[in-house]
Backbone as CSV, one residue per row, in Angstrom:
resi,resn,N_x,N_y,N_z,CA_x,CA_y,CA_z,C_x,C_y,C_z
1,UNK,113.492,79.514,112.608,114.098,80.377,113.609,113.813,79.787,114.992
2,UNK,114.806,79.785,115.829,114.719,79.216,117.169,114.017,80.188,118.123
3,UNK,112.765,79.893,118.454,111.997,80.790,119.325,112.563,80.828,120.744
4,UNK,113.137,79.732,121.187,113.727,79.701,122.538,114.908,80.674,122.614
5,UNK,115.709,80.725,121.562,116.855,81.648,121.528,116.362,83.091,121.602
6,UNK,115.333,83.402,120.833,114.785,84.765,120.831,114.235,85.116,122.208
7,UNK,113.484,84.193,122.805,112.921,84.423,124.146,114.031,84.676,125.157
8,UNK,115.078,83.859,125.122,116.191,84.017,126.062,116.888,85.364,125.883
9,UNK,117.136,85.743,124.639,117.851,86.997,124.370,117.025,88.202,124.808
10,UNK,115.744,88.220,124.454,114.883,89.346,124.833,114.750,89.422,126.352
11,UNK,114.550,88.289,126.998,114.441,88.269,128.464,115.715,88.780,129.116
12,UNK,116.848,88.328,128.618,118.129,88.754,129.181,118.361,90.251,128.969
13,UNK,118.010,90.759,127.794,118.173,92.195,127.533,117.343,93.031,128.501
14,UNK,116.071,92.704,128.663,115.222,93.470,129.568,115.707,93.355,131.010
15,UNK,116.188,92.173,131.398,116.695,91.985,132.755,117.959,92.815,132.975
16,UNK,118.899,92.747,132.035,120.159,93.503,132.162,119.919,95.008,132.155
17,UNK,118.899,95.469,131.419,118.590,96.898,131.346,117.680,97.350,132.489
18,UNK,117.373,96.420,133.398,116.508,96.699,134.547,115.148,97.248,134.101
19,UNK,114.607,96.611,133.060,113.277,96.951,132.558,112.345,95.787,132.923
20,UNK,111.464,95.990,133.905,110.626,94.891,134.404,109.564,94.441,133.399
21,UNK,109.426,93.127,133.278,108.398,92.546,132.428,107.942,91.240,133.059
22,UNK,106.740,90.794,132.695,106.195,89.561,133.258,106.481,88.354,132.391
23,UNK,106.524,88.541,131.100,106.768,87.409,130.219,106.765,87.814,128.766
24,UNK,107.215,86.896,127.927,107.206,87.158,126.500,106.859,85.883,125.739
25,UNK,106.220,86.058,124.601,105.795,84.957,123.751,106.249,85.252,122.330
26,UNK,106.928,84.298,121.710,107.393,84.464,120.334,106.437,83.730,119.409
27,UNK,105.935,84.453,118.398,104.997,83.881,117.444,105.457,84.195,116.025
28,UNK,105.642,83.165,115.199,105.965,83.453,113.792,104.716,83.928,113.045
29,UNK,104.846,85.039,112.313,103.759,85.572,111.491,104.315,85.816,110.094
30,UNK,104.249,84.798,109.260,104.851,84.912,107.925,106.356,84.973,108.066
31,UNK,106.968,86.023,107.522,108.420,86.176,107.610,108.844,86.972,108.844
32,UNK,107.880,87.311,109.705,108.146,88.112,110.902,108.058,87.239,112.147
33,UNK,109.002,87.431,113.048,108.933,86.794,114.367,108.467,87.885,115.331
34,UNK,107.250,87.752,115.838,106.683,88.755,116.740,106.890,88.301,118.176
35,UNK,107.431,89.192,118.992,107.647,88.914,120.410,106.675,89.789,121.197
36,UNK,105.646,89.163,121.767,104.662,89.874,122.579,105.126,89.842,124.023
37,UNK,105.277,91.021,124.596,105.813,91.170,125.949,104.730,91.776,126.835
38,UNK,104.572,91.239,128.041,103.634,91.806,129.007,104.422,92.445,130.137
39,UNK,103.884,93.551,130.647,104.582,94.277,131.694,103.598,95.061,132.544
40,UNK,103.948,95.247,133.811,103.148,96.089,134.699,103.473,97.562,134.467
41,UNK,104.621,97.822,133.867,105.045,99.198,133.565,105.423,99.299,132.084
42,UNK,104.449,99.192,131.189,104.771,99.187,129.762,105.452,100.457,129.274
43,UNK,105.154,101.595,129.884,105.756,102.848,129.426,107.281,102.842,129.585
44,UNK,107.784,102.139,130.593,109.247,102.046,130.762,109.872,101.233,129.640
45,UNK,109.196,100.178,129.198,109.723,99.343,128.126,109.576,100.021,126.770
46,UNK,108.506,100.774,126.594,108.256,101.439,125.313,109.130,102.679,125.174
47,UNK,109.204,103.492,126.216,110.008,104.709,126.157,109.284,105.820,125.407
48,UNK,109.971,106.954,125.249,109.412,108.114,124.571,109.214,107.796,123.096
49,UNK,107.988,107.778,122.652,107.642,107.475,121.255,108.283,106.182,120.773
50,UNK,108.396,105.205,121.659,108.883,103.890,121.274,110.386,103.761,121.146
51,UNK,111.134,104.771,121.580,112.590,104.745,121.396,113.253,103.597,122.152
52,UNK,112.842,103.348,123.381,113.435,102.255,124.157,113.120,100.920,123.494
53,UNK,111.873,100.731,123.128,111.458,99.491,122.475,112.220,99.277,121.166
54,UNK,112.363,100.323,120.373,113.112,100.213,119.106,114.574,99.854,119.348
55,UNK,115.166,100.450,120.362,116.570,100.171,120.668,116.770,98.728,121.122
56,UNK,115.893,98.264,122.003,115.989,96.871,122.472,115.743,95.916,121.300
57,UNK,114.801,96.265,120.442,114.514,95.441,119.263,115.751,95.355,118.365
58,UNK,116.418,96.473,118.154,117.632,96.489,117.327,118.728,95.617,117.950
59,UNK,118.914,95.770,119.252,119.911,94.944,119.951,119.568,93.461,119.844
60,UNK,118.305,93.124,120.051,117.873,91.724,119.993,118.135,91.136,118.606
61,UNK,117.820,91.881,117.558,118.072,91.413,116.184,119.554,91.127,115.978
62,UNK,120.387,92.048,116.422,121.842,91.885,116.244,122.377,90.684,117.012
63,UNK,121.918,90.517,118.237,122.395,89.394,119.060,121.907,88.068,118.482
64,UNK,120.638,88.005,118.051,120.108,86.770,117.453,120.904,86.431,116.196
65,UNK,121.166,87.429,115.378,121.938,87.196,114.147,123.311,86.632,114.471
66,UNK,123.958,87.219,115.459,125.307,86.782,115.844,125.299,85.370,116.433
67,UNK,124.410,85.127,117.391,124.402,83.827,118.065,123.898,82.698,117.182
68,UNK,122.967,82.998,116.263,122.435,81.966,115.372,123.278,81.850,114.094
69,UNK,124.304,82.710,113.988,125.200,82.722,112.823,124.420,82.851,111.509
70,UNK,123.538,83.881,111.475,122.719,84.140,110.302,123.428,85.124,109.371
71,UNK,123.122,85.044,108.081,123.709,85.972,107.114,123.154,87.378,107.270
72,UNK,121.882,87.470,107.655,121.264,88.772,107.866,120.372,88.709,109.095
73,UNK,120.084,89.873,109.640,119.281,89.944,110.860,117.870,89.435,110.591
74,UNK,117.286,88.725,111.534,115.913,88.237,111.361,114.925,89.405,111.433
75,UNK,113.760,89.221,110.867,112.715,90.240,110.940,111.996,90.022,112.263
76,UNK,112.417,90.759,113.265,111.951,90.604,114.637,111.183,91.863,115.043
77,UNK,109.981,91.696,115.594,109.177,92.831,116.040,108.820,92.620,117.504
78,UNK,109.249,93.565,118.347,108.892,93.518,119.762,107.636,94.349,119.981
79,UNK,106.704,93.804,120.748,105.445,94.485,121.028,105.169,94.387,122.522
80,UNK,104.964,95.534,123.153,104.680,95.565,124.586,103.207,95.873,124.796
81,UNK,102.492,94.917,125.381,101.066,95.068,125.712,100.242,95.596,124.538
82,UNK,100.529,95.140,123.331,99.754,95.506,122.153,100.049,96.874,121.572
83,UNK,101.071,97.547,122.090,101.433,98.894,121.633,101.736,98.927,120.135
84,UNK,102.567,98.014,119.665,102.972,97.991,118.255,101.776,97.628,117.362
85,UNK,100.954,96.696,117.809,99.766,96.320,117.024,98.825,97.514,116.852
86,UNK,98.665,98.328,117.897,97.828,99.518,117.796,98.378,100.480,116.751
87,UNK,99.688,100.652,116.733,100.309,101.531,115.743,100.120,100.986,114.331
88,UNK,100.289,99.682,114.176,100.114,99.065,112.864,98.694,99.280,112.361
89,UNK,97.716,99.105,113.253,96.315,99.299,112.876,96.040,100.753,112.524
90,UNK,96.656,101.666,113.262,96.495,103.095,112.991,97.019,103.436,111.596
91,UNK,98.162,102.887,111.223,98.739,103.135,109.902,97.828,102.581,108.806
92,UNK,97.293,101.392,109.018,96.370,100.805,108.034,95.116,101.667,107.874
93,UNK,94.584,102.132,108.997,93.373,102.947,108.968,93.614,104.261,108.217
94,UNK,94.736,104.906,108.475,95.061,106.150,107.777,95.223,105.887,106.282
95,UNK,95.864,104.773,105.915,96.019,104.432,104.500,94.655,104.270,103.828
96,UNK,93.709,103.654,104.528,92.367,103.486,103.962,91.644,104.822,103.824
97,UNK,91.816,105.718,104.801,91.211,107.042,104.710,91.793,107.820,103.526
98,UNK,93.101,107.743,103.380,93.755,108.440,102.267,93.363,107.810,100.935
99,UNK,93.108,106.509,100.928,92.683,105.828,99.700,91.366,106.407,99.219
100,UNK,90.451,106.691,100.131,89.183,107.308,99.760,89.406,108.674,99.117
101,UNK,90.328,109.442,99.676,90.651,110.759,99.115,91.219,110.618,97.704
102,UNK,92.109,109.663,97.501,92.710,109.432,96.191,91.623,109.093,95.173
103,UNK,90.696,108.251,95.549,89.607,107.876,94.638,88.714,109.073,94.299
104,UNK,88.378,109.881,95.310,87.496,111.033,95.090,88.134,112.087,94.206
105,UNK,89.429,112.325,94.385,90.099,113.430,93.684,90.920,112.973,92.488
106,UNK,91.162,111.677,92.370,92.014,111.125,91.305,93.411,111.752,91.330
107,UNK,93.881,112.088,92.512,95.230,112.633,92.654,96.026,111.779,93.632
108,UNK,97.291,112.020,93.660,98.175,111.298,94.587,98.069,111.887,95.988
109,UNK,98.377,111.065,96.979,98.443,111.538,98.362,99.714,110.985,98.984
110,UNK,100.481,111.873,99.590,101.691,111.459,100.296,101.377,111.345,101.787
111,UNK,101.670,110.200,102.358,101.509,110.030,103.800,102.706,110.661,104.497
112,UNK,102.585,110.884,105.771,103.684,111.450,106.555,104.890,110.519,106.494
113,UNK,106.100,111.077,106.594,107.286,110.212,106.623,107.185,109.197,107.752
114,UNK,107.647,107.983,107.481,107.583,106.926,108.490,108.739,105.956,108.298
115,UNK,108.924,105.112,109.267,110.025,104.141,109.270,109.808,103.082,108.184
116,UNK,110.867,102.382,107.816,110.727,101.301,106.838,109.689,100.264,107.259
117,UNK,109.618,99.970,108.544,108.661,98.973,109.031,107.229,99.395,108.732
118,UNK,106.883,100.641,109.056,105.515,101.092,108.835,105.229,101.326,107.350
119,UNK,106.232,101.708,106.574,106.029,101.791,105.123,105.719,100.405,104.570
120,UNK,106.398,99.405,105.072,106.148,98.024,104.647,104.714,97.614,104.980
121,UNK,104.248,97.992,106.173,102.874,97.676,106.585,101.884,98.265,105.569
122,UNK,102.107,99.522,105.177,101.200,100.175,104.224,101.276,99.497,102.859
123,UNK,102.499,99.258,102.362,102.653,98.593,101.058,101.914,97.252,101.043
124,UNK,102.121,96.440,102.070,101.482,95.125,102.134,99.960,95.239,102.271
125,UNK,99.510,96.184,103.080,98.066,96.349,103.280,97.381,96.735,101.969
126,UNK,97.957,97.685,101.247,97.347,98.124,99.990,97.389,97.007,98.952
127,UNK,98.492,96.301,98.860,98.604,95.253,97.838,97.779,94.012,98.165
128,UNK,97.529,93.735,99.450,96.812,92.519,99.837,95.335,92.726,100.173
129,UNK,94.892,93.957,100.254,93.500,94.225,100.616,92.634,94.263,99.354
130,UNK,91.600,93.419,99.301,90.719,93.395,98.117,90.058,94.752,97.842
131,UNK,89.778,95.531,98.888,89.123,96.829,98.721,90.059,97.900,98.147
132,UNK,91.352,97.638,98.132,92.320,98.647,97.691,93.037,98.243,96.402
133,UNK,92.489,97.303,95.668,93.163,96.787,94.476,93.266,97.801,93.341
134,UNK,92.491,98.894,93.403,92.583,99.923,92.375,93.703,100.919,92.657
135,UNK,94.416,100.731,93.775,95.487,101.646,94.178,96.841,100.952,94.154
136,UNK,97.864,101.770,94.124,99.230,101.271,94.244,99.998,102.226,95.145
137,UNK,101.126,101.781,95.656,101.942,102.609,96.538,103.341,102.739,95.974
138,UNK,104.007,103.792,96.413,105.383,104.043,95.999,106.076,104.767,97.149
139,UNK,107.307,104.396,97.450,108.073,105.113,98.467,108.920,106.174,97.776
140,UNK,108.891,107.379,98.325,109.701,108.467,97.773,110.474,109.129,98.903
141,UNK,111.482,109.890,98.559,112.270,110.610,99.550,113.455,109.787,100.018
142,UNK,114.181,110.360,100.965,115.380,109.703,101.481,115.436,109.786,102.998
143,UNK,116.106,108.810,103.579,116.346,108.801,105.017,115.077,108.851,105.831
144,UNK,115.094,109.664,106.884,113.933,109.735,107.766,112.790,110.540,107.169
145,UNK,112.993,111.099,105.966,111.927,111.823,105.269,111.253,110.956,104.208
146,UNK,111.596,109.684,104.148,111.005,108.777,103.164,109.534,108.551,103.507
147,UNK,108.681,108.606,102.486,107.251,108.486,102.721,106.589,107.685,101.604
148,UNK,105.342,107.329,101.840,104.545,106.550,100.892,103.649,107.486,100.098
149,UNK,103.556,107.241,98.810,102.597,107.948,97.974,101.557,106.933,97.517
150,UNK,100.285,107.222,97.800,99.169,106.400,97.328,98.669,107.004,96.026
151,UNK,98.415,106.161,95.025,97.901,106.665,93.754,97.070,105.578,93.081
152,UNK,96.247,105.995,92.138,95.445,105.060,91.377,96.339,104.264,90.435
153,UNK,96.020,102.987,90.244,96.816,102.162,89.326,96.712,102.664,87.899
154,UNK,95.546,103.164,87.526,95.356,103.607,86.150,95.597,105.108,85.988
155,UNK,96.466,105.666,86.826,96.797,107.086,86.745,97.401,107.387,85.377
156,UNK,97.111,108.594,84.859,97.637,108.936,83.535,99.162,108.837,83.533
157,UNK,99.686,108.464,82.401,101.127,108.316,82.260,101.783,109.695,82.253
158,UNK,102.878,109.804,82.959,103.602,111.067,83.028,104.554,111.131,81.837
159,UNK,104.484,112.239,81.107,105.368,112.417,79.963,106.782,112.665,80.459
160,UNK,107.735,112.363,79.635,109.135,112.571,79.985,109.367,114.041,80.340
161,UNK,109.976,114.276,81.475,110.280,115.628,81.913,109.153,116.284,82.690
162,UNK,107.950,115.696,82.688,106.814,116.248,83.419,106.830,115.698,84.840
163,UNK,106.698,116.567,85.798,106.723,116.162,87.203,105.318,116.222,87.776
164,UNK,104.902,115.175,88.434,103.610,115.152,89.109,103.879,115.019,90.596
165,UNK,103.699,116.096,91.330,104.004,116.117,92.750,102.899,115.468,93.559
166,UNK,103.254,114.816,94.660,102.230,114.253,95.530,101.383,115.353,96.144
167,UNK,100.128,115.062,96.371,99.218,115.995,97.030,99.102,115.552,98.478
168,UNK,99.219,116.486,99.383,99.085,116.156,100.797,97.749,116.720,101.259
169,UNK,96.846,115.820,101.683,95.485,116.222,102.037,95.480,117.114,103.275
170,UNK,96.140,116.681,104.345,96.176,117.496,105.558,97.395,117.120,106.375
171,UNK,97.801,118.050,107.204,98.972,117.806,108.050,98.628,116.931,109.247
172,UNK,97.376,116.919,109.657,96.965,116.158,110.827,96.238,114.898,110.391
173,UNK,97.010,113.912,109.927,96.396,112.675,109.440,96.494,111.544,110.447
174,UNK,96.957,111.848,111.663,97.041,110.824,112.692,98.393,110.138,112.762
175,UNK,99.314,110.508,111.859,100.621,109.849,111.843,101.713,110.712,112.464
176,UNK,101.360,111.911,112.932,102.394,112.805,113.450,103.075,112.259,114.698
177,UNK,102.430,111.381,115.452,103.049,110.822,116.651,103.364,109.346,116.500
178,UNK,103.571,108.911,115.258,103.888,107.517,115.017,105.267,107.222,115.590
179,UNK,105.343,106.210,116.388,106.556,105.957,117.160,107.495,104.990,116.497
180,UNK,108.030,105.323,115.385,109.084,104.508,114.804,109.653,105.239,113.639
């Protein structure tokens, strides 16, 4: 992926939208291209619960796909002054807290509904973390109500026609203000 193209597109978008920033750095992280942006007014770039940042990110993906003539949009993540990284860490931390609950009670736990990006973060964290190898994740629900269910890998098999509902430990798990 051409990092110069991504830098130019993101810079041009912020300039055209009159959103002030000092600079941006594109870093490949596996299959993700992370764009770290610095700004004196990060709240203007982030917007209410990340809405502005998400919108600019969506536009940037579409423009990069079009200009680079790609079959599908690149996995591009915009981060302003570490805002997105803080959210990612918060999601990982909540997943680890819920993992402890799952182990103690041997029941399922459903996390709050979240975006595909943050569900992916949880799936990858649980599958790649040595401390969480006894757990597995599953996405359930539809649309903006889609959520992750954490459960033990050796959970009893569900008989045909038997429904095992997710258990929700508490409503205040730290994800209620997740911005995506």
